[in-house]
C-alpha positions as CSV (number, residue, x, y, z in Angstrom):
1,P,32.0,-1.0,-0.4
2,A,33.3,0.8,-3.5
3,I,29.9,0.6,-5.2
4,R,28.2,1.8,-2.0
5,E,30.4,4.8,-1.9
6,V,29.4,5.8,-5.4
7,V,25.7,5.3,-4.6
8,R,26.2,7.6,-1.5
9,S,28.2,10.3,-3.2
10,S,27.4,10.6,-6.9
11,A,24.2,12.3,-8.2
12,I,25.3,11.3,-11.7
13,H,26.4,7.7,-11.4
14,G,24.5,6.7,-8.3
15,G,21.8,5.0,-10.3
16,D,24.3,3.1,-12.5
17,A,26.1,1.9,-9.3
18,M,22.9,0.8,-7.7
19,A,22.0,-1.1,-10.9
20,A,25.4,-2.8,-10.8
21,M,24.8,-3.8,-7.2
22,V,21.5,-5.4,-8.1
23,E,23.0,-7.2,-11.1
24,A,25.7,-8.6,-8.8
25,R,23.1,-9.8,-6.4
26,M,21.2,-11.5,-9.2
27,A,24.4,-13.3,-10.2
28,M,24.8,-14.9,-6.8
29,E,23.8,-18.5,-6.6
30,S,22.4,-18.2,-3.1
31,G,22.1,-15.9,-0.2
32,L,22.9,-12.2,0.0
33,P,26.0,-10.1,0.9
34,T,25.8,-9.4,4.6
35,D,25.6,-5.6,4.0
36,Y,23.2,-5.7,1.1
37,Y,20.2,-4.4,3.1
38,S,22.4,-1.7,4.6
39,A,23.4,-0.6,1.1
40,L,19.8,-0.3,0.1
41,D,19.0,1.7,3.2
42,E,21.9,4.1,2.4
43,A,20.7,4.5,-1.2
44,L,17.3,5.6,0.2
45,W,18.8,8.2,2.5
46,F,21.7,9.5,0.4
47,G,21.3,8.2,-3.2
48,S,20.2,10.0,-6.4
49,R,16.6,9.7,-7.6
50,E,17.4,6.6,-9.8
51,A,19.4,5.0,-7.0
52,R,16.4,5.5,-4.6
53,R,14.0,4.1,-7.2
54,I,16.1,0.9,-7.7
55,A,16.5,0.5,-3.9
56,M,12.7,0.7,-3.4
57,T,12.1,-1.9,-6.1
58,E,14.6,-4.2,-4.4
59,L,12.9,-3.7,-1.0
60,A,9.5,-4.5,-2.6
61,R,11.0,-7.7,-3.8
62,F,12.3,-8.7,-0.4
63,R,9.5,-7.1,1.7
64,T,12.0,-5.5,4.1
65,V,10.1,-3.8,6.9
66,P,12.8,-1.8,8.7
67,N,13.3,0.5,5.7
68,I,9.7,2.0,5.8
69,L,10.8,5.3,7.3
70,A,13.5,5.8,4.7
71,I,11.1,5.0,1.9
72,M,8.6,7.6,3.1
73,D,11.3,10.2,3.7
74,A,12.8,9.7,0.3
75,A,9.4,10.2,-1.3
76,E,8.8,13.3,0.8
77,D,12.1,14.7,-0.4
78,D,11.4,13.8,-4.1
79,P,7.7,13.8,-5.1
80,E,8.7,12.0,-8.4
81,L,9.4,8.9,-6.2
82,R,6.0,8.8,-4.6
83,P,4.3,6.3,-7.0
84,V,7.1,3.7,-6.6
85,A,7.2,4.4,-2.8
86,I,3.5,3.7,-2.5
87,S,3.8,0.5,-4.5
88,T,6.8,-0.6,-2.4
89,L,4.9,0.0,0.8
90,A,2.0,-2.1,-0.6
91,A,4.4,-4.9,-1.3
92,I,6.0,-4.7,2.2
93,R,2.5,-4.7,3.8
94,S,3.3,-3.1,7.1
95,D,0.5,-1.0,8.7
96,R,3.1,1.4,10.0
97,A,2.8,3.1,6.7
98,R,-1.0,3.7,7.0
99,F,-0.9,7.3,8.1
100,W,1.5,8.3,5.4
101,L,-0.6,6.5,2.8
102,A,-3.8,8.1,4.2
103,K,-2.3,11.5,3.4
104,F,-2.3,10.7,-0.3
105,L,-5.7,8.9,-0.1
106,N,-7.1,12.2,1.0
107,G,-5.0,14.3,-1.3
108,D,-5.7,16.1,-4.6
109,D,-3.7,13.9,-6.9
110,P,-6.1,11.2,-8.4
111,G,-3.2,8.9,-9.4
112,L,-1.7,8.9,-5.9
113,R,-5.1,8.6,-4.3
114,D,-5.9,5.5,-6.2
115,A,-2.5,4.0,-5.6
116,A,-2.7,4.8,-1.9
117,A,-6.1,3.2,-1.7
118,T,-4.8,0.0,-3.4
119,A,-1.8,0.0,-1.0
120,L,-4.0,0.4,2.1
121,A,-6.3,-2.4,1.0
122,A,-3.3,-4.7,0.2
123,I,-1.8,-4.1,3.7
124,G,-5.2,-4.8,5.4
125,G,-5.7,-4.8,9.2
126,R,-5.5,-1.4,10.7
127,A,-4.5,0.1,7.3
128,L,-8.2,-0.4,6.3
129,D,-9.3,2.3,8.8
130,P,-8.5,5.3,6.5
131,L,-10.4,3.5,3.7
132,K,-13.4,2.9,5.9
133,E,-13.5,6.6,7.0
134,A,-13.2,7.6,3.3
135,T,-16.4,5.7,2.4
136,A,-18.3,8.4,4.3
137,S,-16.4,11.3,2.7
138,T,-18.3,14.2,1.0
139,D,-15.8,13.9,-1.9
140,P,-17.5,11.5,-4.4
141,E,-14.2,10.6,-6.1
142,L,-12.5,9.8,-2.8
143,R,-15.6,7.8,-1.7
144,A,-15.5,5.8,-4.9
145,A,-11.8,5.1,-4.7
146,A,-12.1,3.9,-1.1
147,L,-15.1,1.6,-1.8
148,R,-13.6,0.0,-5.0
149,T,-10.5,-1.1,-3.1
150,I,-12.0,-2.0,0.3
151,L,-15.0,-4.0,-0.8
152,P,-13.1,-7.3,-1.2
153,A,-11.6,-6.9,2.2
154,T,-14.9,-6.2,4.1
155,R,-16.1,-8.6,6.7
156,P,-19.6,-9.2,8.3
157,E,-18.8,-6.6,11.0
158,D,-18.5,-4.0,8.2
159,L,-22.2,-4.5,7.2
160,T,-23.4,-1.5,9.1
161,A,-20.9,0.8,7.4
162,L,-22.0,-0.6,4.0
163,Y,-25.7,0.0,4.7
164,E,-24.9,3.5,6.0
165,Y,-23.1,4.3,2.7
166,L,-26.1,3.0,0.7
167,A,-28.5,5.1,2.7
168,G,-26.3,8.2,2.7
169,F,-25.3,8.4,-0.9
170,P,-28.1,7.0,-3.1
171,E,-27.0,9.3,-6.0
172,D,-23.6,7.7,-6.4
173,P,-22.9,5.8,-9.7
174,P,-25.3,2.9,-10.1
175,E,-22.5,0.4,-10.7
176,L,-20.8,1.3,-7.4
177,L,-24.1,1.1,-5.5
178,E,-24.8,-2.3,-7.0
179,A,-21.3,-3.6,-6.1
180,V,-21.9,-2.5,-2.5
181,R,-25.3,-4.2,-2.4
182,E,-23.9,-7.4,-3.8
183,R,-21.0,-7.4,-1.3
184,A,-23.5,-6.7,1.6
185,L,-25.5,-9.7,0.5
186,E,-22.4,-11.9,0.4
187,L,-21.5,-10.8,3.9
188,E,-25.0,-11.5,5.2
189,Q,-24.8,-15.0,3.8
190,I,-21.4,-15.5,5.5
191,A,-22.8,-14.2,8.8
192,D,-25.9,-16.4,8.5
193,A,-23.7,-19.5,7.8
194,W,-21.5,-18.8,10.8
195,N,-24.5,-18.3,13.1
196,E,-26.0,-21.6,11.9
197,S,-22.8,-23.4,12.5
198,Q,-22.6,-22.0,16.0
199,S,-26.2,-23.0,16.8
200,A,-25.5,-26.5,15.5
201,T,-22.4,-26.7,17.8
202,T,-24.4,-25.5,20.8
203,D,-27.3,-27.9,20.1
């Protein structure tokens, strides 16, 4: 409780207190203190920049979903925390973060755009939707960032989108176009193999 109070109230020593809390956790042979997650949550809402950064790193380690709102709010309050917030959300892998990440995917900061694209791809599922939309963007850098990250996660049902990209942007970098063609071929082979297995089962 004493450490938590320092994290909550001290802009100077909050980071040191948070580091001490993590060190104490690492020294435990098993389990966690019952209020450890609550302490991390408090650090996100009330802590200094360093305390928040350490809390995010811990949450990424444990993939704690309930703290997503606090992570995003802290990063909105302090833009310096946005890179670590995005990487933390990528580790937690909850698609509840997809709209917030999409804002940076479509933003002007190249570093945050690439990080957000990577996070959305890591989360998968509904979080892939912003990436799919970005593959048709008129912004070539956004288009490239989206395609580089989404290609490994594409499925046979995404073939139409890949072919639409190839038809719509033939002037894009040759290496990017070739990567899309190769992935489309792989997906066609996967689809053909599945169709053949279904036909064999039916016969």
